[in-house]
C-alpha positions in Angstrom: 116.5 79.1 87.8 115.7 82.8 87.5 118.3 85.1 89.2 117.9 88.8 90.0 120.8 91.2 90.2 120.3 94.7 91.7 122.5 97.7 91.1 122.4 101.4 91.6 122.3 101.7 95.4 124.6 104.1 97.2 124.8 107.1 99.4 123.0 110.4 98.7 122.0 113.5 100.6 118.4 114.2 101.4 116.6 115.6 98.4 118.8 113.7 95.9 118.0 110.9 93.5 119.0 107.4 92.8 117.9 104.8 90.2 117.9 101.2 91.1 118.1 98.5 88.4 117.4 94.8 88.6 118.5 92.6 85.8 116.6 89.4 85.4 118.4 86.4 84.0 115.5 85.6 81.8 112.0 86.8 81.1 109.6 85.8 83.8 105.9 86.1 83.3 104.8 87.4 86.8 104.6 90.6 88.7 107.8 92.2 90.1 108.5 94.6 92.9 110.9 96.4 95.1 110.9 95.7 98.8 113.0 97.5 101.4 114.1 96.7 105.0 115.5 99.3 107.3 117.4 98.3 110.5 115.0 97.1 113.2 112.0 97.2 110.8 110.1 94.6 108.9 110.6 94.3 105.2 108.0 96.3 103.3 106.8 96.3 99.7 107.7 99.7 98.3 106.3 99.3 94.8 105.1 96.6 92.5 104.2 96.2 88.8 102.1 93.4 87.5 102.4 91.7 84.1 99.5 93.8 83.0 101.3 97.0 84.1 99.3 97.7 87.2 101.4 99.6 89.6 101.3 100.0 93.4 103.3 102.2 95.7 103.4 102.4 99.5 102.0 105.7 100.6 105.3 107.0 101.9 106.9 107.0 98.4 104.0 108.1 96.3 104.9 111.0 94.1 108.6 110.5 94.6 109.4 107.0 93.3 108.6 105.5 89.9 108.7 101.8 89.1 109.1 100.7 85.5 109.9 97.5 83.6 111.7 97.0 80.3 110.7 93.5 79.1 113.0 93.8 76.1 116.0 94.2 78.5 114.6 92.0 81.2 115.2 94.8 83.6 113.2 96.4 86.5 113.8 99.9 87.6 113.0 102.1 90.6 113.6 105.8 90.1 113.8 107.4 93.5 113.6 111.2 93.7 113.4 113.6 96.6 115.0 111.0 98.9 114.5 111.3 102.6 116.5 109.9 105.5 113.6 107.5 106.2 114.2 105.9 102.8 117.5 104.5 104.1 117.3 100.7 103.8 118.4 97.7 101.9 116.3 97.5 98.8 115.5 94.1 97.3 114.3 93.3 93.8 111.7 90.6 93.8 109.8 88.5 91.3 106.4 86.8 91.4 105.0 89.0 94.2 102.0 87.5 95.9 100.0 88.1 99.1 99.7 85.7 102.0 97.4 86.6 104.8 97.4 90.2 103.5 101.2 90.3 103.7 103.2 90.9 100.4 105.8 88.2 99.7 107.8 87.1 96.7 109.0 83.9 95.2 112.4 85.1 94.0 114.7 87.6 95.6 117.7 89.5 94.7 120.6 90.0 97.2 119.7 93.6 98.0 121.4 96.9 97.5 122.0 99.5 100.2 120.5 102.9 99.9 121.7 105.5 102.5 120.2 108.9 102.6 122.0 111.5 104.9 120.6 114.8 106.1 
């Protein structure tokens, strides 16, 4: 069974940076991504990276967030710069991202890490 373990969340002031890491228990040959869920909002796909290296970002983070994947270390990263208060959410690492009815979902989920951005 593949397990995902996130780290790197925390509290930061607006304009600051954080880097999230997601350690995967073993190599998995499928796309991975970062979702987030803010209080009272639906979970959204922030960024994804396919096995072939195709990357997507939600419009609200383009130019500020960078996703990367180190297959040698079985680790997924999300570098978050110029953070805004709207980025406050629980961030979830995910594996085997797919779409159902146009909605992004994933087969495997981490437990989530809190990111809080204050003004």
